[in-house]
MARNUZA-881962 format. One record per residue: residue in one letter; x, y, z of N, C-alpha, C, O in turn. Coordinates in steps of 0.05 Angstrom, whole numbers, plus 5000, padded with zeros to 4 digits. Each point is the difference from the previous one (the first is absolute). Layout:
<recs>
aXYZXYZXYZXYZ/...
</recs>
This chain:
<recs>
m436314907103502450165003499450294998498550094983/n502750075034499650295001502550134988502249945008/l497450254972502350144988499650305005498050114994/t504150015017500150295004502150124982501849864990/k497950415005501850134981501350245014498750155014/h503949884982501550225012501850144980500749884979/n500150365026502250144986502350015020499750015024/h502750004965502450005017500150255017501350005021/t497450214971499950255015498249985024499950195017/d498649604986498249965023501549955026498850015022/f503849924976501449905024502350195007501650084984/s498449995042502350165011501649825018499049825014/i503650234986501849825016499450025030500249815014/d499050434995499450035029497649835008499949875021/e498050134961497649845006500749705000499149855017/l502650074963500749724998501749905023499649775009/l502150405001501649925023498349955024500649835016/k497350334987498149955023498449754996499549855019/l499750094956498549764994501749755003498949785006/k503650244989501849764998500049845026499849765000/g500550385023500149865025502349805001502350064993/r497149695015502049795002500449854974501649824998/r496850254982500249854975502750064986501350215004/k499649604980502550024986499650034970498149884989/i503550284998499950044971502649904988502150115006/f497749694977502349894985499750074970497949954989/v504150165000500050074971501849814985502349955008/v496749934971501549804985500450104971498050054986/f504549985006500750064972500849744986501449835011/s497650134965500849774984501950084977499450194986/t502949675012501950074979501049744987499949795012/f501250244964501249784985502650094989500250214986/g501949655020502750064989500850295008499450095022/e501950044959501150275005498450224986500850235001/r497049704986498650204984498850225016499650224989/e499749745037498950215016501850085023499150115020/a503549834978501950045022500050295010499850055024/d500450144957500150285008497250105009499850155019/l498249764967497350095006499149925028498950165015/v501749594993499049915026501550145022498950065021/c503750004975501550145021498950285003499750105023/e499650034955498850275001497450005015499450185016/k498949624979497449985013500249945030498550125016/i503349704991500449945028501050255015499150065022/t502750094966501050255013497750195004499950135021/l498449904959497750185003498149915022499150175015/l500349584987498249905020501150045028498550035019/n504149984984501250055026499850295009500950075022/t497950104961499450275009497450025015499450215012/l499049584988497649995016500750015030502249915007/p496050185010500650015029500849735010498849794992/a503150215026500949755013497649855013498450135013/g501549614983497949855012497649954983498349845007/f501550294969497749944983500549744985498349825001/i503950174984500749744988501849855019502050105010/d497249654997501549855019502149834987502049935013/r497750004962501949824987499850044970497850004989/i504550034997500049994971501449754991502249935010/i496549934972501049744991500550014970498350094985/l504049815007500649974971499649714993501449825009/n496650134974499549734990501449984973499050094980/h503349795020501850014977500549734987500549805014/r499350194960500749764985502550064983500050184983/r502149675023502550044985499749894972498849794995/a502450354986500149904972502149784998499749834982/g502450185034502149805000500249875027498250015017/a504149864988500349855025501150175022499749925024/d501650304970501350165021498550255007498250094985/s502550035038498750255007500750214980502049994986/d496250215011500350194978499950295010499950045024/r500150154957500150285007497550105015500250185016/t497549694979497650075015500449945030499450175016/e501649604990500349925028502250175013499650105023/t502749944964502150165013499250295002500850135020/g497749974961499150285001498150055023500250195015/v497949634989498150025022501449975027499450145019/a502449664983501549965025501750255007500350065024/a500750074955501750245005498450245011501250185010/l496249814988498450225011500150005030499550215013/n501249574999500249985030497550095014500250145020/c497549784970497650085014498349755008497650025003/g503749765000498749765012498049864982498249885010/v502250134963498249864982500549705002502349924999/d495649935003500249715000499949904971498150064985/i504049795007500149904972499349705000501349845013/i496650104972499249734996500749924972499050114981/v502849695016500849914974498249774992500249785011/a498050274970497949804994501249754988498949785004/n503450244982501249764988500749795021499949764995/e500850335030501049825020497949925021500649835017/l497150294982498149975021498349744997498849964978/e501049895043498449754999497450045015500050095023/v497849854964497450005012498949724998500349874979/p498450025042499349725000498549894976500549784992/d497750384997498449894977500850134974498450004981/m504050115017500950124975502749894992501649915017/g498950094957502649914989501650244993499950215014/k501749774965501850214991498850184978501450164989/e496049805006498850144977500150305004499950115022/k500450034955500150295000497250124997498149864994/g501750405009497550144995499450215022500649965023/k498250264969499450225018498349915023500550055023/g497349814971498249915021501349805019499550015024/g502149814964501449825018501950135019500249935023/d501250284967501950145017498650185020501150035023/m496650084971498550145020499249815022500250085024/r499049694969499249805021502449925017499749965024/r502650024964502549935015500550225021500749955022/s498950314970500450225019498149985023500850045023/l496749904971498049985021500749775019499550015024/y501649774965500849785017502150085020499949935023/v502150224967502150105018499050195021500849995023/i497350194969498950185019498549855022500450065024/n498149744969498749845020501949855018499749975024/r502449924964501949835014501950165018500749925023/d500250324968502250135013499350285013501450085019/f496650064971499750285007497550065017499850225010/v498449594992497450075013500249975031499050175014/k502449634995500349955029497349985014498349844993/e501250345027497649975017497650134987497850005012/l502550134965497850154988498049814986500749794990/s496850295010497949874985500450084971500850224994/p498649594987500150074971498250244993500550134979/r497549935037498350234995501450265008499050224992/e503149775023501450245009502450074982501450195005/v499049654974502250054982499050084973498349864988/i502650375002499250094973502449974981502150105006/v497549764972502149964981499350174975497849984989/v504150195002499750164977501949904978502450005004/f496549914974501749904977500350234980498050134992/l504549925000500650224981501749894978501949845005/d497650244970501749944978502450205000499650235007/a502849674987502350175002500550174975501650185001/d497149764977500750134975498350244993500150104978/v498450015041498450244996501950234993502050045013/v497250124966501750234993500250195024498050065012/p504450024995500550155025498250255003499250065022/r500250084956498550255003497249955008498650195009/y500449564989497349945009499949875027497949995013/f504349904997500149865025500250205023501450204998/g497249745024500250165024499249855024499149774999/v501250355024499349875026497049945000499149835016/h499350314968497249955000499249724991497849905005/f504149964980499449724993499649845026498349825001/v503350235019499949855025497850125018498449855011/t501650424993498050115019497149954991498349955016/a501250074958497349974991499149715000497749945009/l503949884982499349724999499749895029498049875007/s504050185010499849905027497950165015498749895018/g500950364975497950165013497249894996498450005018/a501149904957497449884995499549765018497849955009/v504449904996499849765017499750095029498449895015/l503150314994499750105027497250115005499049995023/k499650104956497350105003497949794997497650065000/g503249694998498049795001500049804977498749795003/a502650264975500149804978501849775007502050045014/d497349734977501849765003502150004977502249905003/f497050224975501750004976499650264985497750094996/a504550044995499850254985501649974974502349915000/k496450164978501249984973500550284989498350175002/a504149874986500650264989498550044974499649814984/g499750435011498950094974501650254992501050145017/f499249914957501550234990499450044971498749844987/w502350395003500050054971502749924989502150085010/r497949774968502549924987499750024970497949924989/a504150204998499850064971499449754984498350014982/m503049775023499749754984497749835012497750034992/g502949815026498049845014498349834981497649975003/r503849914976498549854980498549765010497749954993/v503649905025498749755010497650075017497949874998/k502450345018497750085017497750094983497749925004/k502850264976497950124984498749814981497550004996/f504149834991499049854978499549705006498849864984/v502050065040499649715007498549985027497849905001/a503650195021498949945027497350135005498149865008/q501650404987497550125006497749904982497849955010/p502650024964497849874984499449715009497749925001/l504449945006499649725008498449985025498349835003/f502250355016498649995026497150094998498449985019/s500950134957497250084995498449794985497650024997/v503749784993498849814981497949825013497949944989/i502749965035498349815014498550135022501250125018/e496249874981498350125022499749805023499249774996/h501450335027499749845025500050195023501650195000/p496749785020499950195022502750065013500650235006/a501049564998502650045013502050144982501750145010/l498149824964502050104982499650304993501850124988/k496049995020499450284994502250185011500750214987/t500449735036502050175012502650014984501550205002/l499049604981502450014984500150234981502150104992/t495549995000499950234981500450275014500250204986/e500049805040500350255015503050075005500550225010/y501349594985502850075004501050174977499649934976/s501750295030500950184979502449904985500550084977/y501149755036502349884987500449725012501849965017/p496649854974500049735014502649854998500449825016/l501350254966502549854997502450135015502249914997/a497350305018502250145014501549815018498749855016/g503950154983501649845018500150135028500749865019/e498850404983500050145026497549945015497850064991/c502549835032497649935017500949975029502449985006/a495650015011500649965029497749845012497850004990/g502949865031497949845014501149905026502450015005/t495849915012500949875024501349734994499449884980/l502450045037501349744996497949785001500249804986/d497850245030497849805001498649984973499449774991/f500250454996498850004973501749844981499149814986/f503550265012501849874980500349705007500349844982/n499750105043500249715008497649844991500249754998/s497650384996497549874993499649984969498149874991/m503750264994499650014971501649774986502249925009/t496749984969501649834982501850194984499350224994/f503049684998501950154984500649854974500949775000/w498650374978500949894974502950084995500950215009/q500549624977502950014999501150244985502050125009/i496849964969501350204983498150234993499450175017/y499649844959498450234991497350015013498750215001/g500349575010497350005010499650075029497849995011/v504450105002499850045029498050215008498449955018/e501550284969498150215007497249914994498250045016/t501349844961497449914992498949795020497750015008/g504049804999499249795019499250115027498049925012/i503550284998499350125026497450154998498349985018/l501350174960497550154998497549814999498050065012/v502349724973497749824999499549875027497749975009/d504449945005499749895026498650205019498349935016/t502650324982498950215017497050054994498550055019/a500849934956497250044992498149805013497750075006/f503349695000498449805012500549975030499249815013/s502050394999500750005029498350215014498550154988/g501949865038498650205016501850235008499450165017/y502949864969501950215007499150274990498650024980/s502350195034499650284991502450084983502349965008/v497250174970502250084982499750294993497950135003/a504349984987500150294993501550044974501949854994/d497250344990501350094976501250275006498550195006/v504149844991501450255009501350134976501849894987/n497350365007501150154978502650125008500150185017/l502149734970502750105006500850234981502250115003/g496149954978500750224981501249914974498849834987/l503650275006501349934975502149795004501249985022/y499449864957501649765004501149924973498750034979/d503749865021501149874976502449835008501350055020/h499249744964502549855002500849904972498750084981/e503349765017501049924974497849864985498349865011/h501750174962497949884984501149744987502249994991/h496149815010500849734990499649984970498550154988/s502949655001499649944972497349894994498649905018/d500550114957497449894993499749715007497949915009/m504349934987499849715006499649965030498449835008/n503150325008499649975029497250085009498949885017/i500150334970497250095005498149774994498149955015/q502349924962498249784993500149785020498049885007/k504450065003500349785020498550085026498749845012/m501650414996498550105023497049974997498649905017/c500550184959497149984995499049715001497949955011/f503749874978499349725001499849915029498149865008/g504050215008500049915028497650115015498949865017/i500450394979497750125014497449864992498449945017/m501250024957497549874991499949715010497949915008/r504349964991500149725010499349995029498449835009/t502950355007499450005029497150065006498849885017/y500150324968497350075005498149774995498249955017/l502149924961498349774994500349785020498049895010/k504450044996500549785019499050075028499049835015/s501350424993499050095026497049985002498949915020/l499750184959497149984999499149715000498049945012/m503549884976499349725001500449895028498449855010/d503850235003500549915027497950105020499449865019/h499450374976497950105017497249914991498050085011/g501949754969497549894991498250184984497649954997/v503550264992498450204985499649914971497850034989/i504349854999499749904972500949724999501549905017/e497749964961500749724996500449964970498450094984/l503849785008500549944972499149714995500549825016/k498250144961498949744994500949904973501350154985/h498049605008500549884975503050004993500850054977/g500849895043502949974995501650265001502449994995/a496350235009501450265001501750025025499349895021/a502950254977501850045023501450264996500450104978/v500550025045501650244998502949924993501249845014/s499950274965502649934990502350115017499750225012/d502549644990502450105012502050114979502050115008/t497349874967501850074979499050244983497750004991/f503950205006499450234984500949954971502449954995/r495750054987500649944972499050244983497850095003/c503949994978499150214981502050004977502249895002/e497150244977501850064978499850304993497850125003/y504449994988499950284992502150054978501849834997/i498050394989501950084980501850215013499050205010/d503649764990501850195013500850234981499050024978/e502750165032500750244985501649944975500350184983/k500749575014501449924976498149874980500849924978/g496650065029498149884982500049705002498849864983/e502450035038500249715003497949905020499350145019/r499849614977498049895018501349875024501949844997/i497250235026501149895025497849855015497850105003/a502949665007498149845016500950005029502349965006/v495850085012500649995029498549765012497649974995/n503849885020498849775014501449975026502149865002/e496950275019501550025026498349925023497750095004/n503449735012498649905024500250225021502250085009/l495550025000499950225021498549905024498550155013/t501949604994498749895024500850165025502350065004/e495749995012500550135026499049815022497849904998/l503850075023499149855023498150185016500250245000/k498049635014498250145019500649905028499549775006/y501650415010500849925027497750035020498650204998/p501049625020497850035019500650225020502350095002/p495850005014500550205020502249925019500149775008/l501550435000502349945018499049895027501449855013/k496250244995499049905026499849705001499949885021/d500049994956499849714999502649865008500049775007/i502350384991502649875007501450135024501949895009/l497150345000501350145022499649845027500950095021/
</recs>
C-alpha cells in the first residue's frame, strides 16, 4: 500500500475543477436526531458557496431519534438546495437488519448511492466524501471537501483527514499506541496516519464497495486494517485545526473497547495473530470504578459489533 501526505493548502479549486472531468463528487453528512440540526444546515449552506459543478450531490444520512421526521430533516429540506435525505431507520439493505451504528449507517448510504445515484458511471468515477456534522463551525470550511476529494482526484483511492484537536484522547492514548504494538510489514502504514480515527474521509465508490464495515465504534479501524492489506493508494490530508463535542468518560471507554476489539478481530481475520488455549476476544466491556460519591460502580455491557462484508458482494 502506498501512502501520500497532503496539506489542505495544496489544493486550489481551479486545479480541482480541471482534474474532475466527468467524475462525480458526493458529500455525505451523518446526523442523529436533532442534536446537529443547526450545525448541518450551516455547513451545507457553506458548501454551496463552492463553484457550481464541483459538488454533484449532498446527501444527509440521518437517523431519527423517534418515529417521526424531526427538525434536522425539515431544516435541511427548507434550504431548498436539493439535498437527498436518507433516513437510516427506514432503509432496507439485503444483508442488514434494523441494527443501529455509525458504520452500519455509512454502509446504508453507500448502498443507496450504488442503487440510485450512479447510473451509467463506473464506481471508480464516483468520489464519496464522508463528513461528521458536529464539527465546531469556526473550524469547518470548504477545504474539508476540496482537500479530501482533491487527494482522490490526484490519484488516491482513499483519503483520511488529519488535524490538530485539543482533546483527542482516544486517538492519542489508545489508537496510535495500539497501532504500534504489533510489528508487521503491512501494519507499518497505520502509524503514518496523523488522526486514524477521523470520521472525515473520502474515497472512490469502488474503494468503499470493497471494504468491510464494522457496525459502530470500529468502522474507522476496520477500514484502515483492510486498506493496509490491500493494493489501494491512500492519502493522509492535514485539514488544520478541528474540534467537536467532547464525550463523557464512559462513552470514551466504550469507544476504546470497540476500537481494540475491532483491531484484534481484524488482525485475526487477516491471519496476523491467533489466540490459543481457549482465549477469545470478548464482546463484553467489564470494569469497576469509584464514582464522585465514593460509591463502587460495576459495568458489564455487551458491545458486540457486526462486521458487514464488502458491498460488492451483494450489489
